[in-house]
C-alpha positions in Angstrom: 0.2 -0.4 0.3 2.6 2.6 1.0 6.2 2.5 0.1 6.9 2.5 4.2 7.4 -1.1 5.7 5.5 -1.0 8.8 6.6 -2.1 12.3 6.5 -6.0 12.5 4.2 -5.5 15.7 1.8 -3.4 13.8 1.4 -6.3 11.1 0.9 -8.8 13.6 -2.0 -6.9 15.0 -3.1 -6.6 11.5 -2.9 -10.4 11.2 -4.8 -10.6 14.3 -7.6 -8.4 13.5 -8.0 -10.4 10.1 -8.5 -13.0 12.4 -11.3 -11.8 14.6 -13.4 -9.8 12.4 -15.5 -9.3 14.7 -13.2 -6.5 16.0 -13.4 -4.5 12.7 -17.2 -4.5 13.1 -16.8 -2.9 16.6 -14.3 0.2 15.2 -16.6 0.8 12.1 -19.3 0.8 14.6 -17.6 3.6 16.5 -17.6 1.6 20.1 -14.0 1.7 20.0 -10.8 2.8 17.9 -7.8 1.3 16.2 -5.5 3.0 18.6 -7.3 1.7 21.9 -7.4 -1.7 20.5 -3.6 -1.6 19.4 -2.4 -0.4 22.8 -4.8 -3.4 24.4 -3.3 -5.4 22.4 0.2 -4.5 22.5 -0.2 -4.5 26.3 -2.4 -7.3 27.1 -1.2 -9.4 24.3 -3.4 -11.8 22.2 -4.6 -14.5 25.1 -6.2 -11.8 27.3 -9.8 -12.3 28.2 -10.5 -8.9 26.6 -10.8 -10.7 23.0 -13.0 -13.0 24.4 -15.7 -10.2 24.4 -15.1 -10.0 20.9 -16.1 -13.1 20.3 -19.0 -13.0 22.2 -19.5 -9.6 20.7 -22.0 -10.9 18.0 -24.3 -12.7 20.6 -24.8 -9.0 22.4 -25.2 -7.8 18.8 -28.2 -10.4 18.2 -29.7 -9.4 21.8 -29.4 -5.6 21.0 -31.3 -6.3 17.7 -33.8 -8.0 19.8 -34.6 -5.3 21.9 -34.8 -2.8 19.3 -37.6 -5.0 17.8 -39.4 -5.3 21.0 -39.2 -1.2 21.4 -40.3 -0.7 17.9 -43.2 -3.4 19.0 -44.2 -1.4 22.2 -44.0 1.8 20.3 -46.6 0.3 17.7 -48.8 -1.4 20.8 -48.8 2.7 22.3 -50.4 3.4 19.0 -52.8 1.0 18.7 -53.8 1.8 22.3 -54.2 5.7 21.5 -56.7 4.4 18.6 -58.8 2.3 20.7 -59.7 4.8 23.3 -60.9 7.5 20.0 -62.6 4.7 19.2 -64.1 4.3 22.4 -64.4 7.4 23.3 -68.2 9.0 24.0 -68.2 12.3 21.7 -70.8 14.1 23.7 -68.5 13.5 27.1 -65.5 15.2 25.2 -67.8 17.9 24.0 -68.6 18.1 27.7 -65.3 18.3 28.8 -63.9 20.8 25.6 -67.0 23.1 26.9 -65.6 23.3 30.5 -61.9 23.9 29.4 -63.2 26.7 26.9 -65.1 28.1 30.0 -61.7 28.0 32.6 -59.7 29.6 29.4 -62.3 32.4 28.9 -61.9 32.9 32.9 -58.6 33.1 33.1 -58.7 35.4 30.1 -60.5 37.4 31.7 -58.9 37.8 35.0 -56.0 38.4 32.8 -57.8 41.4 31.0 -58.8 43.1 34.2 -55.1 42.9 35.3 -53.8 44.6 31.7 -56.5 47.4 31.6 -55.3 50.8 33.1 -56.7 51.4 36.4 -58.6 54.5 35.8 -59.9 55.5 32.2 -59.1 59.1 31.2 -61.0 61.3 29.0 -58.1 63.1 27.9 -56.1 62.1 24.7 -52.4 62.4 24.4 -51.9 66.1 24.1 -53.7 66.3 27.7 -56.9 68.0 25.9 -60.2 66.0 26.5 -61.3 63.9 23.9 -64.3 64.5 22.4 -66.6 62.3 20.2 -68.0 65.2 17.8 -65.8 68.0 16.2 -67.7 71.1 16.2 -66.4 74.1 14.3 -67.7 77.7 13.6 -68.9 78.6 10.0 
């Protein structure tokens, strides 16, 4: 590949990875980096129990896939429950509850409008003169 010759340890590590293709899957999935794996391989050796985890990793992945499918089933069950509730709902009772909520919102709006209005209405416009509903002029 490159014109440089690789260090013998790197070549051995590459052979080790080729013998354990699950390691490649772990790196591609983003769970570990090549640097971490190489350092562990260099320090711990090929016979360390850490590498047994990669042999069992396929079983873990299958378990994770089954769990994902179960959560998707739960989501679809949840939607089914909502549609079931909507089908069994009494429209008149729902209208009654909506009217009560609407009245409560109206009461809150009325209360807020009382606090927002000025405390004393004034009959004067912004210039300080009284405002008249009709404008009288002399001819």
